[in-house]
C-alpha positions as YAML, in Angstrom:
chain: A
units: angstrom
residues:
- id: 1
  name: UNK
  ca: [1.42, -37.83, -14.23]
- id: 2
  name: UNK
  ca: [2.68, -34.26, -13.90]
- id: 3
  name: UNK
  ca: [-0.47, -33.05, -15.66]
- id: 4
  name: UNK
  ca: [-2.58, -34.88, -13.10]
- id: 5
  name: UNK
  ca: [-0.59, -33.32, -10.28]
- id: 6
  name: UNK
  ca: [-1.15, -29.78, -11.55]
- id: 7
  name: UNK
  ca: [-4.83, -30.42, -12.29]
- id: 8
  name: UNK
  ca: [-5.43, -31.56, -8.70]
- id: 9
  name: UNK
  ca: [-3.34, -28.70, -7.29]
- id: 10
  name: UNK
  ca: [-5.29, -26.12, -9.33]
- id: 11
  name: UNK
  ca: [-8.53, -27.51, -7.87]
- id: 12
  name: UNK
  ca: [-7.13, -27.04, -4.36]
- id: 13
  name: UNK
  ca: [-6.11, -23.43, -5.04]
- id: 14
  name: UNK
  ca: [-9.43, -22.58, -6.70]
- id: 15
  name: UNK
  ca: [-11.55, -24.09, -3.95]
- id: 16
  name: UNK
  ca: [-9.45, -22.33, -1.32]
- id: 17
  name: UNK
  ca: [-10.27, -19.02, -2.99]
- id: 18
  name: UNK
  ca: [-13.97, -19.92, -3.21]
- id: 19
  name: UNK
  ca: [-13.91, -20.68, 0.52]
- id: 20
  name: UNK
  ca: [-12.43, -17.22, 1.19]
- id: 21
  name: UNK
  ca: [-15.22, -15.56, -0.82]
- id: 22
  name: UNK
  ca: [-17.90, -17.50, 1.06]
- id: 23
  name: UNK
  ca: [-16.28, -16.53, 4.36]
- id: 24
  name: UNK
  ca: [-16.34, -12.89, 3.27]
- id: 25
  name: UNK
  ca: [-20.07, -13.19, 2.55]
- id: 26
  name: UNK
  ca: [-20.65, -14.62, 6.03]
- id: 27
  name: UNK
  ca: [-18.64, -11.79, 7.60]
- id: 28
  name: UNK
  ca: [-21.05, -9.32, 5.97]
- id: 29
  name: UNK
  ca: [-24.31, -10.98, 6.96]
- id: 30
  name: UNK
  ca: [-25.09, -8.00, 9.20]
- id: 31
  name: UNK
  ca: [-23.73, -5.27, 6.89]
- id: 32
  name: UNK
  ca: [-26.67, -3.17, 5.58]
- id: 33
  name: UNK
  ca: [-26.91, -3.06, 1.80]
- id: 34
  name: UNK
  ca: [-24.19, -5.68, 1.26]
- id: 35
  name: UNK
  ca: [-24.47, -7.62, -2.00]
- id: 36
  name: UNK
  ca: [-23.03, -11.10, -1.78]
- id: 37
  name: UNK
  ca: [-20.18, -12.09, -4.09]
- id: 38
  name: UNK
  ca: [-20.76, -15.00, -6.43]
- id: 39
  name: UNK
  ca: [-17.88, -17.15, -7.63]
- id: 40
  name: UNK
  ca: [-17.58, -20.25, -9.77]
- id: 41
  name: UNK
  ca: [-14.99, -22.37, -11.55]
- id: 42
  name: UNK
  ca: [-14.06, -22.77, -15.20]
- id: 43
  name: UNK
  ca: [-11.75, -25.07, -17.10]
- id: 44
  name: UNK
  ca: [-8.21, -23.69, -17.05]
- id: 45
  name: UNK
  ca: [-6.94, -24.99, -20.37]
- id: 46
  name: UNK
  ca: [-7.24, -28.05, -22.57]
- id: 47
  name: UNK
  ca: [-4.75, -29.91, -24.70]
- id: 48
  name: UNK
  ca: [-5.50, -32.03, -27.70]
- id: 49
  name: UNK
  ca: [-4.98, -35.78, -27.32]
- id: 50
  name: UNK
  ca: [-4.08, -37.79, -30.44]
- id: 51
  name: UNK
  ca: [-3.48, -41.47, -31.11]
- id: 52
  name: UNK
  ca: [-0.64, -42.66, -33.29]
- id: 53
  name: UNK
  ca: [-1.67, -45.64, -35.39]
- id: 54
  name: UNK
  ca: [0.44, -48.74, -34.89]
- id: 55
  name: UNK
  ca: [0.99, -49.09, -38.66]
- id: 56
  name: UNK
  ca: [2.11, -45.51, -39.17]
- id: 57
  name: UNK
  ca: [5.84, -46.20, -39.20]
- id: 58
  name: UNK
  ca: [5.60, -49.45, -41.15]
- id: 59
  name: UNK
  ca: [7.24, -49.10, -44.60]
- id: 60
  name: UNK
  ca: [5.20, -52.06, -45.80]
- id: 61
  name: UNK
  ca: [1.83, -50.46, -45.08]
- id: 62
  name: UNK
  ca: [-0.52, -51.61, -47.87]
- id: 63
  name: UNK
  ca: [-1.79, -48.87, -50.16]
- id: 64
  name: UNK
  ca: [-5.40, -49.72, -49.34]
- id: 65
  name: UNK
  ca: [-4.79, -49.10, -45.61]
- id: 66
  name: UNK
  ca: [-2.86, -45.93, -46.41]
- id: 67
  name: UNK
  ca: [-5.85, -44.68, -48.40]
- id: 68
  name: UNK
  ca: [-8.07, -45.30, -45.37]
- id: 69
  name: UNK
  ca: [-5.91, -43.07, -43.19]
- id: 70
  name: UNK
  ca: [-4.01, -45.72, -41.26]
- id: 71
  name: UNK
  ca: [-0.84, -43.74, -41.80]
- id: 72
  name: UNK
  ca: [-2.21, -40.70, -40.00]
- id: 73
  name: UNK
  ca: [-2.49, -39.57, -36.41]
- id: 74
  name: UNK
  ca: [-6.10, -39.70, -35.21]
- id: 75
  name: UNK
  ca: [-7.46, -37.19, -32.72]
- id: 76
  name: UNK
  ca: [-8.98, -38.73, -29.60]
- id: 77
  name: UNK
  ca: [-10.27, -35.61, -27.84]
- id: 78
  name: UNK
  ca: [-9.28, -32.95, -25.33]
- id: 79
  name: UNK
  ca: [-7.59, -33.34, -21.97]
- id: 80
  name: UNK
  ca: [-8.31, -30.82, -19.22]
- id: 81
  name: UNK
  ca: [-5.34, -29.32, -17.43]
- id: 82
  name: UNK
  ca: [-7.11, -28.07, -14.33]
- id: 83
  name: UNK
  ca: [-9.58, -25.45, -13.19]
- id: 84
  name: UNK
  ca: [-9.53, -21.76, -12.33]
- id: 85
  name: UNK
  ca: [-11.84, -19.20, -10.77]
- id: 86
  name: UNK
  ca: [-14.14, -17.31, -13.10]
- id: 87
  name: UNK
  ca: [-14.53, -13.56, -12.70]
- id: 88
  name: UNK
  ca: [-16.44, -12.76, -9.51]
- id: 89
  name: UNK
  ca: [-19.89, -11.26, -9.88]
- id: 90
  name: UNK
  ca: [-22.25, -9.58, -7.42]
- id: 91
  name: UNK
  ca: [-25.77, -10.67, -6.59]
- id: 92
  name: UNK
  ca: [-27.88, -7.50, -6.76]
- id: 93
  name: UNK
  ca: [-31.11, -9.05, -5.53]
- id: 94
  name: UNK
  ca: [-32.77, -6.88, -2.90]
- id: 95
  name: UNK
  ca: [-32.25, -7.67, 0.76]
- id: 96
  name: UNK
  ca: [-35.00, -7.56, 3.36]
- id: 97
  name: UNK
  ca: [-35.99, -4.11, 4.66]
- id: 98
  name: UNK
  ca: [-35.45, -3.76, 8.42]
- id: 99
  name: UNK
  ca: [-37.21, -1.09, 10.47]
- id: 100
  name: UNK
  ca: [-34.92, 1.27, 12.41]
- id: 101
  name: UNK
  ca: [-35.37, 3.91, 15.10]
- id: 102
  name: UNK
  ca: [-32.72, 6.33, 13.74]
- id: 103
  name: UNK
  ca: [-33.89, 9.23, 11.60]
- id: 104
  name: UNK
  ca: [-30.71, 9.01, 9.50]
- id: 105
  name: UNK
  ca: [-31.13, 5.34, 8.68]
- id: 106
  name: UNK
  ca: [-32.37, 5.29, 5.09]
- id: 107
  name: UNK
  ca: [-33.10, 2.53, 2.57]
- id: 108
  name: UNK
  ca: [-33.27, 2.99, -1.19]
- id: 109
  name: UNK
  ca: [-35.50, 0.37, -2.76]
- id: 110
  name: UNK
  ca: [-35.14, -1.64, -5.95]
- id: 111
  name: UNK
  ca: [-32.32, -0.74, -8.31]
- id: 112
  name: UNK
  ca: [-31.63, 2.60, -6.65]
- id: 113
  name: UNK
  ca: [-28.28, 3.46, -5.04]
- id: 114
  name: UNK
  ca: [-27.05, 6.33, -2.88]
- id: 115
  name: UNK
  ca: [-24.40, 8.56, -4.42]
- id: 116
  name: UNK
  ca: [-21.38, 9.15, -2.19]
- id: 117
  name: UNK
  ca: [-18.02, 10.87, -2.56]
- id: 118
  name: UNK
  ca: [-14.97, 8.77, -1.73]
- id: 119
  name: UNK
  ca: [-11.25, 9.63, -2.01]
- id: 120
  name: UNK
  ca: [-11.29, 7.64, -5.28]
- id: 121
  name: UNK
  ca: [-14.26, 9.58, -6.70]
- id: 122
  name: UNK
  ca: [-18.03, 9.22, -6.81]
- id: 123
  name: UNK
  ca: [-19.34, 5.79, -5.89]
- id: 124
  name: UNK
  ca: [-22.69, 4.06, -5.32]
- id: 125
  name: UNK
  ca: [-23.85, 2.18, -2.25]
- id: 126
  name: UNK
  ca: [-26.92, 0.61, -0.68]
- id: 127
  name: UNK
  ca: [-25.67, 1.23, 2.86]
- id: 128
  name: UNK
  ca: [-27.89, 3.98, 4.27]
- id: 129
  name: UNK
  ca: [-26.46, 4.25, 7.80]
- id: 130
  name: UNK
  ca: [-25.89, 7.99, 7.64]
- id: 131
  name: UNK
  ca: [-24.45, 10.24, 10.35]
- id: 132
  name: UNK
  ca: [-23.76, 13.96, 10.86]
- id: 133
  name: UNK
  ca: [-20.26, 15.10, 11.65]
- id: 134
  name: UNK
  ca: [-19.45, 17.98, 14.02]
- id: 135
  name: UNK
  ca: [-20.21, 20.55, 11.33]
- id: 136
  name: UNK
  ca: [-23.51, 18.94, 10.28]
- id: 137
  name: UNK
  ca: [-22.23, 17.38, 7.04]
- id: 138
  name: UNK
  ca: [-24.07, 14.19, 6.14]
- id: 139
  name: UNK
  ca: [-21.71, 11.22, 5.88]
- id: 140
  name: UNK
  ca: [-21.68, 7.45, 5.63]
- id: 141
  name: UNK
  ca: [-20.47, 5.33, 8.56]
- id: 142
  name: UNK
  ca: [-17.14, 5.07, 6.69]
- id: 143
  name: UNK
  ca: [-16.72, 8.85, 6.67]
- id: 144
  name: UNK
  ca: [-17.58, 9.51, 3.02]
- id: 145
  name: UNK
  ca: [-19.76, 12.47, 2.09]
- id: 146
  name: UNK
  ca: [-23.32, 11.70, 1.05]
- id: 147
  name: UNK
  ca: [-24.04, 13.62, -2.16]
- id: 148
  name: UNK
  ca: [-27.08, 15.71, -2.94]
- id: 149
  name: UNK
  ca: [-29.10, 15.50, -6.15]
- id: 150
  name: UNK
  ca: [-26.83, 18.19, -7.60]
- id: 151
  name: UNK
  ca: [-23.66, 16.36, -6.59]
- id: 152
  name: UNK
  ca: [-22.70, 18.59, -3.63]
- id: 153
  name: UNK
  ca: [-22.33, 17.87, 0.07]
- id: 154
  name: UNK
  ca: [-25.35, 18.00, 2.38]
- id: 155
  name: UNK
  ca: [-25.19, 20.05, 5.58]
- id: 156
  name: UNK
  ca: [-28.02, 19.61, 8.06]
- id: 157
  name: UNK
  ca: [-28.87, 22.08, 10.83]
- id: 158
  name: UNK
  ca: [-30.11, 20.88, 14.20]
- id: 159
  name: UNK
  ca: [-33.74, 19.91, 14.34]
- id: 160
  name: UNK
  ca: [-36.25, 17.22, 13.46]
- id: 161
  name: UNK
  ca: [-35.13, 15.46, 10.28]
- id: 162
  name: UNK
  ca: [-37.67, 14.13, 7.82]
- id: 163
  name: UNK
  ca: [-36.91, 12.36, 4.53]
- id: 164
  name: UNK
  ca: [-39.65, 11.82, 1.94]
- id: 165
  name: UNK
  ca: [-39.95, 8.89, -0.43]
- id: 166
  name: UNK
  ca: [-38.32, 10.87, -3.24]
- id: 167
  name: UNK
  ca: [-35.28, 11.68, -1.05]
- id: 168
  name: UNK
  ca: [-36.21, 15.24, -0.06]
- id: 169
  name: UNK
  ca: [-34.66, 16.11, 3.32]
- id: 170
  name: UNK
  ca: [-36.34, 18.67, 5.53]
- id: 171
  name: UNK
  ca: [-35.42, 19.89, 9.01]
- id: 172
  name: UNK
  ca: [-38.25, 21.21, 11.18]
- id: 173
  name: UNK
  ca: [-40.42, 21.33, 8.07]
- id: 174
  name: UNK
  ca: [-37.95, 23.33, 5.97]
- id: 175
  name: UNK
  ca: [-36.48, 21.72, 2.85]
- id: 176
  name: UNK
  ca: [-32.69, 21.55, 3.10]
- id: 177
  name: UNK
  ca: [-31.48, 19.23, 0.34]
- id: 178
  name: UNK
  ca: [-32.39, 16.21, -1.71]
- id: 179
  name: UNK
  ca: [-30.52, 12.94, -1.47]
- id: 180
  name: UNK
  ca: [-28.50, 12.03, -4.54]
- id: 181
  name: UNK
  ca: [-29.76, 8.68, -5.75]
- id: 182
  name: UNK
  ca: [-29.02, 6.84, -8.96]
- id: 183
  name: UNK
  ca: [-31.10, 4.23, -10.74]
- id: 184
  name: UNK
  ca: [-29.68, 1.40, -12.87]
- id: 185
  name: UNK
  ca: [-31.83, -0.68, -15.20]
- id: 186
  name: UNK
  ca: [-29.52, -3.66, -14.75]
- id: 187
  name: UNK
  ca: [-27.00, -3.26, -11.91]
- id: 188
  name: UNK
  ca: [-25.36, -6.61, -12.72]
- id: 189
  name: UNK
  ca: [-24.11, -5.29, -16.06]
- id: 190
  name: UNK
  ca: [-23.69, -1.62, -15.11]
- id: 191
  name: UNK
  ca: [-21.91, -1.81, -11.75]
- id: 192
  name: UNK
  ca: [-18.57, -3.15, -10.64]
- id: 193
  name: UNK
  ca: [-17.58, -3.72, -7.03]
- id: 194
  name: UNK
  ca: [-15.04, -1.10, -5.96]
- id: 195
  name: UNK
  ca: [-14.77, -1.70, -2.23]
- id: 196
  name: UNK
  ca: [-16.31, -3.58, 0.66]
- id: 197
  name: UNK
  ca: [-19.74, -2.13, 0.02]
- id: 198
  name: UNK
  ca: [-19.37, 0.41, -2.80]
- id: 199
  name: UNK
  ca: [-19.65, 0.20, -6.57]
- id: 200
  name: UNK
  ca: [-18.61, 2.14, -9.63]
- id: 201
  name: UNK
  ca: [-20.28, 2.06, -13.00]
- id: 202
  name: UNK
  ca: [-21.95, 3.77, -15.91]
- id: 203
  name: UNK
  ca: [-25.48, 4.27, -17.14]
- id: 204
  name: UNK
  ca: [-26.86, 5.84, -13.97]
- id: 205
  name: UNK
  ca: [-30.21, 7.61, -14.24]
- id: 206
  name: UNK
  ca: [-30.35, 10.58, -11.88]
- id: 207
  name: UNK
  ca: [-33.63, 11.71, -10.37]
- id: 208
  name: UNK
  ca: [-35.52, 8.70, -11.71]
- id: 209
  name: UNK
  ca: [-39.13, 8.32, -10.61]
- id: 210
  name: UNK
  ca: [-38.40, 4.60, -10.26]
- id: 211
  name: UNK
  ca: [-36.36, 5.23, -7.10]
- id: 212
  name: UNK
  ca: [-38.11, 5.07, -3.73]
- id: 213
  name: UNK
  ca: [-36.44, 6.14, -0.48]
- id: 214
  name: UNK
  ca: [-37.59, 5.00, 2.95]
- id: 215
  name: UNK
  ca: [-36.60, 6.69, 6.22]
- id: 216
  name: UNK
  ca: [-36.23, 4.76, 9.49]
- id: 217
  name: UNK
  ca: [-35.25, 1.67, 7.51]
- id: 218
  name: UNK
  ca: [-32.20, -0.21, 6.28]
- id: 219
  name: UNK
  ca: [-31.79, -2.79, 3.54]
- id: 220
  name: UNK
  ca: [-30.26, -5.95, 4.96]
- id: 221
  name: UNK
  ca: [-27.46, -7.94, 3.39]
- id: 222
  name: UNK
  ca: [-28.73, -10.39, 0.77]
- id: 223
  name: UNK
  ca: [-26.30, -13.09, 1.94]
- id: 224
  name: UNK
  ca: [-28.16, -16.32, 2.75]
- id: 225
  name: UNK
  ca: [-26.47, -18.15, 5.63]
- id: 226
  name: UNK
  ca: [-28.09, -21.52, 4.88]
- id: 227
  name: UNK
  ca: [-27.09, -21.35, 1.23]
- id: 228
  name: UNK
  ca: [-23.55, -20.27, 2.08]
- id: 229
  name: UNK
  ca: [-23.07, -23.06, 4.62]
- id: 230
  name: UNK
  ca: [-24.23, -25.62, 2.03]
- id: 231
  name: UNK
  ca: [-21.77, -24.23, -0.49]
- id: 232
  name: UNK
  ca: [-18.95, -24.25, 2.06]
- id: 233
  name: UNK
  ca: [-19.55, -27.95, 2.76]
- id: 234
  name: UNK
  ca: [-19.44, -28.70, -0.98]
- id: 235
  name: UNK
  ca: [-16.28, -26.64, -1.48]
- id: 236
  name: UNK
  ca: [-14.60, -28.29, 1.52]
- id: 237
  name: UNK
  ca: [-15.35, -31.76, 0.15]
- id: 238
  name: UNK
  ca: [-14.02, -30.80, -3.28]
- id: 239
  name: UNK
  ca: [-10.86, -29.43, -1.68]
- id: 240
  name: UNK
  ca: [-10.28, -32.62, 0.31]
- id: 241
  name: UNK
  ca: [-10.82, -34.76, -2.81]
- id: 242
  name: UNK
  ca: [-8.28, -32.68, -4.75]
- id: 243
  name: UNK
  ca: [-5.88, -32.90, -1.82]
- id: 244
  name: UNK
  ca: [-6.07, -36.71, -1.86]
- id: 245
  name: UNK
  ca: [-5.36, -36.68, -5.60]
- id: 246
  name: UNK
  ca: [-2.28, -34.51, -5.05]
- id: 247
  name: UNK
  ca: [-1.04, -36.93, -2.41]
- id: 248
  name: UNK
  ca: [-1.67, -39.91, -4.71]
- id: 249
  name: UNK
  ca: [0.10, -38.22, -7.62]
- id: 250
  name: UNK
  ca: [3.04, -37.38, -5.38]
- id: 251
  name: UNK
  ca: [3.26, -40.97, -4.19]
- id: 252
  name: UNK
  ca: [3.13, -42.35, -7.75]
- id: 253
  name: UNK
  ca: [5.76, -39.88, -8.89]
- id: 254
  name: UNK
  ca: [8.05, -40.93, -6.06]
- id: 255
  name: UNK
  ca: [7.60, -44.61, -6.93]
- id: 256
  name: UNK
  ca: [8.35, -43.92, -10.59]
- id: 257
  name: UNK
  ca: [11.57, -42.08, -9.73]
- id: 258
  name: UNK
  ca: [12.69, -44.87, -7.40]
- id: 259
  name: UNK
  ca: [11.92, -47.53, -10.02]
- id: 260
  name: UNK
  ca: [13.71, -45.71, -12.85]
- id: 261
  name: UNK
  ca: [16.67, -45.05, -10.58]
- id: 262
  name: UNK
  ca: [17.38, -48.76, -10.38]
- id: 263
  name: UNK
  ca: [18.15, -49.01, -14.09]
...
């Protein structure tokens, strides 16, 4: 009975966490470059279930039955002890490209990522909403420096900004710097989420010809509202079912205690 109680409770906790992840994905539907978080459940732990033969303790067990194994404990199978959340993963499928009117809105297509400098070190992002600070340094909307191809900061003078498909930035026709972009053959295995919209990882290819940059554009979040809402309904139903099981287990446990207390 206690095992059933904990199994149902673990389902409640796990589905509550899944609901939080889905809510986070909804909150970032309008965040450029956001990659939705995927979560699933796994079996927490199993315990072996065995059956004790009714003749096992009989001293008069015939030798023929003993030879057939009637004096042994037979294994029935495994009993699950609940569920838990598996390690979260990120969906790196490309979001839709939206046209913008800002010259510092930039999208990097495919498996390319912008290189930025954060207080925790160099990171990668798909969010190309860049701005210039008071000194002309190119930054993300979060205030992190956008890195050049050589890994330094980018300072832009006043003038008409143009960014080519390979990331070359020019102001009034004069080349100033080249955007630092990294290419990953398989982002799902190379990158790990390190913030709301940034990643860290290994295996980056710098200056790859496979990377294409597009000015006056932003990559949309790849969160799918219809899909998320469907998942939220399923998770909510699973949570309610587990909640009813917890209540039933609690009621049965209370009845058992009351019954045993009479003896």
